[in-house]
C-alpha positions as CSV (number, residue, x, y, z in Angstrom):
1,M,-25.9,12.7,12.0
2,F,-25.1,9.7,9.8
3,T,-25.1,11.9,6.6
4,E,-22.8,14.5,8.2
5,I,-20.3,11.9,9.5
6,S,-20.3,9.9,6.2
7,T,-19.8,13.1,4.2
8,R,-16.8,14.1,6.4
9,F,-15.4,10.6,6.2
10,I,-15.5,10.6,2.4
11,A,-14.0,14.1,2.4
12,Y,-11.1,13.1,4.6
13,L,-10.5,9.9,2.6
14,A,-10.5,12.0,-0.6
15,I,-7.9,14.3,0.9
16,F,-5.8,11.4,1.9
17,L,-5.9,9.9,-1.6
18,F,-5.3,13.3,-3.1
19,G,-2.2,13.6,-1.0
20,L,-0.9,10.3,-2.2
21,I,-1.5,11.2,-5.8
22,V,0.2,14.6,-5.5
23,M,3.3,13.1,-3.9
24,R,3.4,10.4,-6.5
25,H,2.9,12.8,-9.4
26,G,5.7,15.1,-8.5
27,L,8.3,12.4,-7.8
28,F,7.3,10.4,-10.8
29,Q,7.6,13.4,-13.2
30,L,11.1,14.0,-11.8
31,A,12.3,10.5,-12.1
32,Q,10.1,8.6,-14.5
33,A,12.6,7.9,-17.2
34,K,15.4,7.0,-14.8
35,L,13.1,4.6,-12.9
36,Q,12.1,2.8,-16.1
37,V,15.8,2.5,-17.0
38,L,16.5,1.2,-13.5
39,L,13.8,-1.5,-13.9
40,T,15.0,-2.6,-17.3
41,E,18.7,-2.8,-16.4
42,I,18.9,-4.4,-12.9
43,T,16.0,-6.8,-12.7
44,N,18.0,-9.8,-14.2
45,S,18.2,-11.3,-10.7
46,A,15.4,-11.6,-8.1
47,W,17.3,-10.0,-5.2
48,K,18.4,-7.0,-7.4
49,G,14.8,-6.7,-8.6
50,M,13.6,-6.7,-5.0
51,L,16.0,-3.9,-4.0
52,A,14.8,-1.9,-7.1
53,G,11.2,-2.5,-6.1
54,I,11.8,-1.3,-2.6
55,F,13.5,1.9,-3.7
56,I,11.1,2.8,-6.5
57,T,8.0,2.1,-4.4
58,A,9.3,4.0,-1.4
59,L,10.0,6.9,-3.8
60,L,6.6,6.8,-5.6
61,Q,4.7,5.9,-2.4
62,S,2.5,3.5,-4.4
63,S,3.0,-0.2,-5.1
64,S,0.1,0.1,-7.6
65,A,2.0,2.6,-9.6
66,V,5.0,0.3,-9.8
67,M,2.8,-2.6,-10.8
68,V,1.2,-0.6,-13.6
69,M,4.7,0.4,-14.7
70,L,5.8,-3.3,-14.7
71,V,2.7,-4.3,-16.7
72,G,3.6,-1.6,-19.3
73,L,7.2,-2.6,-19.5
74,V,6.4,-6.3,-20.0
75,A,3.7,-5.5,-22.5
76,A,6.3,-3.4,-24.5
77,R,8.7,-6.4,-24.2
78,L,11.3,-4.3,-22.5
79,I,11.6,-6.8,-19.6
80,P,10.4,-10.4,-19.5
81,F,7.8,-11.6,-17.0
82,T,10.4,-13.7,-15.1
83,H,12.3,-10.5,-14.1
84,T,9.2,-8.9,-12.4
85,I,8.8,-11.2,-9.4
86,G,11.6,-9.7,-7.4
87,V,10.3,-6.2,-8.1
88,I,6.8,-7.2,-6.9
89,L,8.3,-8.5,-3.7
90,G,10.2,-5.3,-3.2
91,A,7.2,-3.2,-4.0
92,N,5.3,-4.8,-1.1
93,I,8.0,-3.8,1.3
94,G,8.5,-0.3,-0.2
95,T,4.8,0.6,0.2
96,T,5.0,0.3,4.0
97,V,7.1,3.5,4.1
98,T,3.9,5.6,3.8
99,A,2.2,3.9,6.8
100,E,5.3,4.6,8.9
101,L,5.4,8.2,7.7
102,I,1.8,9.0,8.8
103,T,2.5,7.8,12.4
104,F,4.8,10.7,13.0
105,Q,3.1,13.3,15.2
106,I,3.5,16.4,13.1
107,G,-0.1,17.1,12.4
108,S,0.1,20.5,14.1
109,H,2.7,21.6,11.6
110,A,0.8,20.3,8.6
111,L,-0.4,23.7,7.6
112,W,3.1,25.1,7.5
113,L,4.2,22.1,5.4
114,L,1.3,22.9,3.0
115,A,2.3,26.6,2.8
116,V,5.9,25.6,2.0
117,G,4.7,23.2,-0.7
118,M,2.4,25.8,-2.3
119,L,5.3,28.3,-2.3
120,L,7.7,25.8,-4.0
121,L,5.0,25.1,-6.7
122,L,5.3,28.7,-7.8
123,F,8.9,28.1,-9.1
124,R,9.5,26.6,-12.6
125,Y,12.4,24.4,-11.7
126,A,11.7,20.6,-11.8
127,I,13.2,20.0,-8.4
128,C,11.1,22.7,-6.8
129,Y,8.0,21.3,-8.4
130,S,8.8,17.8,-7.1
131,M,9.5,19.0,-3.6
132,G,6.4,21.2,-3.6
133,C,4.3,18.2,-4.5
134,L,6.0,16.2,-1.8
135,C,5.3,18.8,0.8
136,V,1.6,19.4,-0.3
137,G,1.0,15.6,-0.4
138,L,2.5,15.0,3.0
139,A,0.5,17.9,4.5
140,C,-2.7,16.4,3.0
141,L,-1.8,13.0,4.5
142,F,-1.3,14.4,8.0
143,L,-4.4,16.6,7.9
144,S,-6.6,13.8,6.6
145,M,-5.2,11.4,9.3
146,S,-6.2,13.9,12.0
147,G,-9.7,14.1,10.5
148,L,-10.1,10.3,10.2
149,S,-9.0,9.9,13.8
150,S,-11.6,12.4,15.0
151,L,-14.4,10.5,13.2
152,A,-13.4,7.1,14.7
153,E,-15.4,7.6,17.9
154,P,-18.7,8.7,16.3
155,V,-18.5,6.2,13.5
156,S,-17.9,3.3,16.0
157,T,-21.2,4.1,17.8
158,F,-23.3,3.1,14.8
159,S,-24.8,-0.4,15.1
160,F,-23.7,-1.3,11.6
161,T,-20.1,-0.5,12.4
162,Q,-20.1,-2.4,15.6
163,D,-21.6,-5.4,13.9
164,L,-19.1,-5.2,11.1
165,F,-16.2,-5.0,13.5
166,Q,-17.5,-7.9,15.5
167,W,-17.8,-9.9,12.3
168,A,-14.2,-9.0,11.3
169,A,-12.9,-9.8,14.8
170,S,-14.6,-13.2,14.9
171,H,-12.1,-14.7,12.5
172,S,-8.9,-13.4,10.9
173,A,-10.1,-14.4,7.5
174,Y,-13.2,-12.2,7.8
175,G,-10.9,-9.2,8.7
176,A,-8.8,-9.9,5.6
177,I,-11.9,-10.1,3.5
178,L,-13.0,-6.7,4.8
179,G,-9.6,-5.2,4.1
180,A,-9.6,-6.7,0.6
181,I,-13.0,-5.2,-0.2
182,L,-12.2,-1.8,1.2
183,A,-8.8,-1.6,-0.7
184,A,-10.5,-2.7,-3.9
185,I,-12.9,0.2,-3.5
186,V,-10.5,3.0,-2.6
187,Q,-7.6,1.5,-4.6
188,S,-5.1,2.1,-1.8
189,S,-3.9,-0.3,0.9
190,T,-2.3,2.6,2.7
191,A,-5.7,4.4,2.9
192,C,-7.2,1.2,4.5
193,I,-4.3,1.1,7.0
194,A,-4.9,4.8,7.8
195,I,-8.6,4.1,8.4
196,A,-7.7,1.2,10.7
197,M,-5.3,3.5,12.6
198,G,-8.1,5.9,13.4
199,F,-10.2,3.2,14.9
200,L,-7.2,1.8,16.8
201,A,-6.5,5.2,18.4
202,D,-10.1,5.3,19.5
203,Q,-9.8,1.7,20.9
204,S,-12.9,0.7,18.9
205,M,-10.8,-1.9,17.0
206,T,-8.3,-4.4,18.3
207,L,-4.8,-4.7,16.9
208,P,-5.2,-8.3,15.5
209,T,-8.4,-7.2,13.6
210,A,-6.5,-4.2,12.2
211,I,-3.6,-6.5,11.1
212,A,-6.1,-8.8,9.4
213,I,-7.5,-5.8,7.5
214,M,-4.0,-4.7,6.6
215,I,-3.2,-8.1,5.2
216,G,-6.4,-8.3,3.2
217,S,-5.8,-4.8,1.8
218,N,-2.7,-6.0,0.1
219,I,-4.8,-8.4,-1.9
220,G,-7.5,-5.8,-2.7
221,T,-5.1,-3.3,-4.1
222,C,-4.0,-5.9,-6.7
223,L,-7.1,-4.9,-8.7
224,T,-5.3,-1.9,-10.1
225,A,-2.6,-4.0,-11.9
226,L,-5.3,-6.5,-13.0
227,L,-7.3,-3.7,-14.7
228,A,-4.1,-2.3,-16.3
229,S,-3.3,-5.7,-17.8
230,I,-6.5,-6.0,-19.7
231,G,-5.7,-6.1,-23.4
232,A,-1.9,-5.9,-22.7
233,G,-1.1,-9.4,-23.7
234,P,-0.6,-12.7,-21.9
235,S,2.8,-11.9,-20.4
236,A,1.6,-8.6,-18.9
237,R,-1.5,-10.4,-17.5
238,Q,0.9,-12.8,-15.8
239,V,2.5,-9.9,-13.9
240,A,-1.0,-9.0,-12.5
241,Y,-1.7,-12.6,-11.6
242,A,1.7,-13.0,-10.0
243,N,1.0,-10.0,-7.8
244,I,-2.4,-11.5,-6.7
245,W,-0.8,-14.9,-5.9
246,L,2.1,-13.5,-4.0
247,N,-0.2,-11.4,-1.7
248,A,-2.7,-14.2,-1.4
249,L,0.0,-16.7,-0.4
250,G,1.4,-14.2,2.1
251,A,-2.1,-13.8,3.7
252,I,-2.6,-17.6,3.9
253,L,0.8,-18.0,5.5
254,F,0.3,-15.2,8.1
255,L,-3.4,-15.3,9.1
256,P,-2.9,-18.1,11.6
257,F,-0.1,-16.1,13.3
258,I,-1.8,-12.7,13.6
259,N,-1.8,-12.7,17.4
260,G,1.9,-13.4,17.5
261,L,2.6,-10.6,15.0
262,A,0.4,-8.3,17.2
263,S,2.4,-9.3,20.3
264,I,5.8,-8.5,18.6
265,S,4.4,-5.2,17.3
266,M,3.3,-4.2,20.8
267,M,6.8,-4.9,22.1
268,L,8.2,-2.5,19.6
269,S,5.9,0.4,20.3
270,S,3.2,1.6,22.8
271,D,1.3,3.6,20.2
272,P,-1.5,1.6,18.4
273,A,-1.0,3.3,15.1
274,T,2.7,2.7,15.1
275,Q,2.1,-0.9,16.1
276,L,0.0,-1.4,13.0
277,A,2.6,0.3,10.8
278,H,5.3,-1.9,12.2
279,S,3.1,-5.0,11.7
280,S,2.8,-4.0,8.0
281,V,6.6,-3.8,7.7
282,L,7.2,-7.1,9.5
283,F,4.5,-8.9,7.4
284,N,5.8,-7.7,4.1
285,V,9.5,-8.1,4.8
286,I,9.1,-11.7,6.2
287,C,6.8,-12.7,3.3
288,S,9.2,-11.3,0.7
289,I,12.3,-12.9,2.2
290,L,10.6,-16.3,2.5
291,L,9.4,-16.2,-1.1
292,L,12.6,-14.8,-2.6
293,P,14.4,-18.2,-2.9
294,L,11.2,-19.6,-4.5
295,V,11.1,-17.2,-7.4
296,R,11.9,-19.8,-10.1
297,P,9.3,-22.4,-9.1
298,F,6.8,-19.6,-8.5
299,T,7.3,-18.1,-12.0
300,W,6.9,-21.6,-13.4
301,F,3.6,-22.0,-11.4
302,V,2.2,-18.7,-12.7
303,S,3.2,-19.4,-16.3
304,A,1.8,-22.9,-16.2
305,L,-1.5,-21.7,-14.7
306,H,-2.0,-18.4,-16.6
307,G,0.1,-18.8,-19.7
308,N,2.8,-20.8,-21.4
309,R,5.3,-22.9,-19.4
310,L,8.8,-21.4,-19.2
């Protein structure tokens, strides 16, 4: 039974990640050049960079993709490191769009969405290809979410899972550590949130524990940018370090207030999955707004710690 469930779990997770990649690929191919121009032209102030980060990340459905793009642009000296902080803050907000999308109850129509997407992929036009990838990707997300939710009940009966959840629930920091490890493995904070949503729907995980995992997953997904910065020069590495520090500081700031964040989210929705999605939005928006006025001292801090002073 364990082998069967673990195989299905891996398969559903793979479908979820495949859906994210397909969506990102189609949209990125359509707008890659324009997005890079956007980043190089309007990141000269922190607030404009944050708006650009929100827009681009919501479009690409991946903060990791934006971070890799930033590392490349800084390594190529197209933008300075100091102009990336606002974009990173915006990327953390933009990535919450996916979590909100997968809470919509359109799983029963996912196959129709998949069929429309496959049909659009037959056309040669770039817009058709992009929209086809979007439809196929979204269909994969909804289908995999349905599968992950169906596995939550049998998975939660394993003694190892119960012990792990009890450990994560015993302290918010432990939940964050679990989320960071899981996100570092699957390289997607959204996938971690999707897994937590499945257990929330089955009532085998509490909302505060799921929020702690969500907060930790933001740190774990920083590994992608860190790997991309290897050999890219000191300024590019500072982008990756800044991403880690921003998410770590946000986690430290919010971990003591997880129960309060859970209470606010429960007032906004009665659906557990939607509550977690709203928590992700609130967490990232509040952290970014609080840190936005501190961009100058923060860039000095990162440069002093991981490179040359500004």
